[in-house]
C-alpha positions, -999 to 999 in steps of 0.1 A, spaced: 0 0 0 15 33 -11 20 57 18 16 94 13 18 127 30 11 163 19 28 195 30 41 228 16 77 235 10 94 269 5 114 274 -26 145 279 -4 140 244 10 133 227 -23 163 243 -39 186 234 -10 175 198 -11 177 195 -49 212 211 -52 227 193 -22 231 225 -1 213 205 25 235 175 31 209 153 48 206 123 24 170 115 35 159 150 24 178 151 -9 156 155 -40 168 142 -74 152 152 -107 155 117 -119 158 114 -157 141 80 -157 108 98 -147 112 128 -170 111 136 -207 144 147 -221 176 145 -201 182 151 -164 198 185 -169 175 202 -194 141 184 -196 119 195 -224 108 230 -213 118 259 -235 133 290 -219 99 307 -224 82 279 -204 106 285 -176 102 323 -176 64 320 -175 65 295 -146 88 318 -126 64 347 -133 35 326 -121 53 320 -89 61 356 -84 25 366 -90 11 338 -67 -7 321 -96 -16 284 -91 12 263 -104 3 227 -94 17 203 -69 52 187 -68 51 149 -64 81 130 -50 86 93 -46 109 68 -30 107 31 -25 116 11 7 152 8 -5 158 44 -14 173 71 7 167 102 -14 134 114 -30 129 115 -68 106 139 -87 79 119 -104 58 150 -114 72 185 -115 107 179 -129 106 208 -154 92 232 -128 119 221 -104 145 228 -131 130 262 -137 134 271 -100 169 258 -99 180 275 -131 165 309 -121 182 309 -87 214 299 -105 211 330 -128 207 311 -160 178 332 -173 159 364 -167 123 367 -155 97 387 -175 110 419 -161 144 411 -175 160 404 -141 181 375 -131 177 363 -95 209 381 -85 195 413 -99 165 413 -75 166 434 -44 173 416 -11 136 419 -2 125 404 -36 149 375 -32 136 368 3 100 369 -10 108 345 -38 126 321 -14 97 320 9 71 311 -17 55 279 -7 46 250 -31 23 221 -22 41 188 -22 30 152 -22 55 126 -8 49 90 -18 66 60 -3 64 27 -22 62 -3 1 80 -36 -4 47 -54 -10 37 -30 -39 39 -43 -75 72 -35 -94 52 -14 -119 36 8 -92 58 38 -99 56 36 -137 18 32 -134 16 64 -112 39 82 -136 17 72 -166 -15 83 -149 0 116 -137 10 125 -173 -20 112 -194 -39 144 -188 -14 163 -210 9 150 -237 7 112 -237 38 93 -227 57 74 -253 62 36 -249 99 43 -245 93 68 -217 71 42 -199 98 16 -202 125 41 -191 104 48 -160 98 11 -153 136 5 -152 144 34 -129 161 12 -104 182 -3 -132 176 -38 -119 156 -51 -149 184 -68 -169 164 -69 -202 160 -31 -201 196 -26 -192 207 -48 -221 185 -29 -245 201 4 -232 236 -11 -238 227 -21 -273 212 13 -282 241 31 -266 241 68 -274 228 87 -243 221 56 -223 242 47 -192 235 11 -187 241 -11 -156 244 -42 -178 275 -62 -172 290 -79 -202 319 -104 -206 344 -102 -234 326 -72 -249 299 -94 -265 272 -67 -264 295 -40 -276 305 -61 -306 268 -67 -315 261 -30 -312 291 -22 -335 279 -48 -361 243 -33 -359 257 2 -366 277 -12 -395 247 -29 -410 220 -3 -404 238 29 -396 248 44 -362 223 38 -335 210 69 -317 182 74 -293 152 94 -303 138 123 -282 112 100 -267 131 68 -263 116 49 -293 147 30 -299 150 17 -264 114 4 -267 120 -13 -300 154 -28 -289 137 -42 -258 112 -59 -282 142 -76 -299 157 -87 -265 125 -101 -250 112 -118 -282 147 -135 -285 146 -144 -249 111 -161 -250 115 -174 -286 82 -158 -295 75 -132 -322 44 -119 -304 69 -103 -279 85 -84 -308 67 -52 -298 76 -18 -284 44 -13 -264 50 -12 -227 17 -30 -220 28 -59 -242 63 -61 -228 54 -57 -191 45 -93 -184 81 -102 -194 96 -76 -171 77 -77 -138 54 -107 -136 58 -125 -103 67 -156 -123 92 -137 -145 127 -129 -132 141 -95 -139 175 -111 -144 187 -129 -175 202 -164 -171 235 -172 -188 217 -193 -214 191 -166 -221 220 -142 -228 236 -166 -252 203 -171 -270 198 -134 -274 233 -127 -285 233 -155 -311 199 -145 -325 210 -108 -329 242 -119 -345 224 -142 -369 199 -116 -378 226 -90 -385 246 -116 -406 215 -121 -429 208 -83 -432 245 -77 -440 242 -98 -471 214 -77 -486 225 -52 -512 203 -24 -499 187 -15 -466 164 12 -480 134 -11 -478 137 -13 -441 130 25 -435 159 29 -410 156 59 -386 185 67 -363 199 32 -368 166 13 -361 148 -4 -390 110 -4 -393 94 -30 -371 70 -37 -400 95 -43 -427 121 -62 -407 95 -84 -390 94 -113 -415 132 -118 -411 132 -114 -374 103 -138 -369 124 -166 -384 153 -157 -362 137 -151 -329 117 -183 -331 147 -204 -341 134 -212 -376 160 -196 -398 175 -225 -418 202 -221 -443 177 -226 -471 154 -199 -457 183 -175 -453 192 -180 -489 156 -173 -500 155 -141 -480 188 -129 -496 177 -138 -531 142 -123 -526 156 -89 -515 186 -87 -538 170 -102 -570 133 -96 -568 123 -68 -543 151 -45 -553 145 -50 -591 108 -53 -595 84 -25 -587 55 -50 -588 71 -73 -563 78 -44 -540 42 -32 -544 28 -67 -536 51 -72 -506 43 -38 -491 5 -44 -496 9 -78 -477 25 -60 -447 2 -30 -449 11 6 -449 -5 16 -416 -20 0 -386 -7 -29 -365 14 -55 -383 3 -87 -366 15 -123 -369 -9 -130 -397 6 -103 -420 41 -113 -411 34 -150 -419 19 -140 -452 50 -120 -461 72 -150 -452 52 -172 -475 55 -146 -503 93 -146 -498 95 -184 -498 75 -185 -531 105 -172 -550 134 -195 -562 
């Protein structure tokens, strides 16, 4: 059962606890990037957003409640709602921008600075108990944010893995690389080698603003782990049972890691032999789930024989690349929009296998 308390905190106290001026660890507040859009330092607010928020505080306008969370193992608090507002307060007090009057914090009179520091903001403090479900925090985060801009699937996955103890998520982060700092431990650089090969085959992997590549890479990891194409998905709801179900460990066994690595390597070896990757609609190093699906289904379910691999290569190099009619039929089978389910993927596989 989630415990909660409500109080009001002055800007002076919030700033001190966020910037570590207050050295009491139990009062420290972190603007945790795993619960926020954008990175930990900048978030997604523009300078104008920050200016208007500060002006609202100065004019005693309603500005909403800050929500902080910690679980039974945490010492410090993390901002689950209000991260961009907290950054605005921090950056204004650090003289990084001017208010609507054109004044930085240091330009204010002593009285104005004191008045600003004593502004109180309502705060909700949530403590997650040991008996609560692993997805409790990500569920709260989702519901807090659905009243405005909907969270992306990657942002939900990012929040779910905030403790960095879900090895599948950490592996996906390691594979995507770029801005991600992963807690995944690898031996003999196996994962780094796979990532290098991926970048060579598809182009350099980079994360999108809203963590789409993390979500898609997790689909590769989990579908390879469970040998089931149905799990080749980037939707949080679809992947959740494989991340936090009571019957599902958050760790990967040595054999599961070997299976994932071997399937990713096999997949990349096949793609590497195709003359062109244009048909896969690669964005920031990640191919379209729709167009790469027929190949990955063979791989993740352990059904890619030498004969099938040869047919895939011949189909893409000799037929799809050279015939506009073949390309049209193949795309129509997969569909241009909407969900690409197992039925469409299976039909696309049969079409590929029909060519000699």
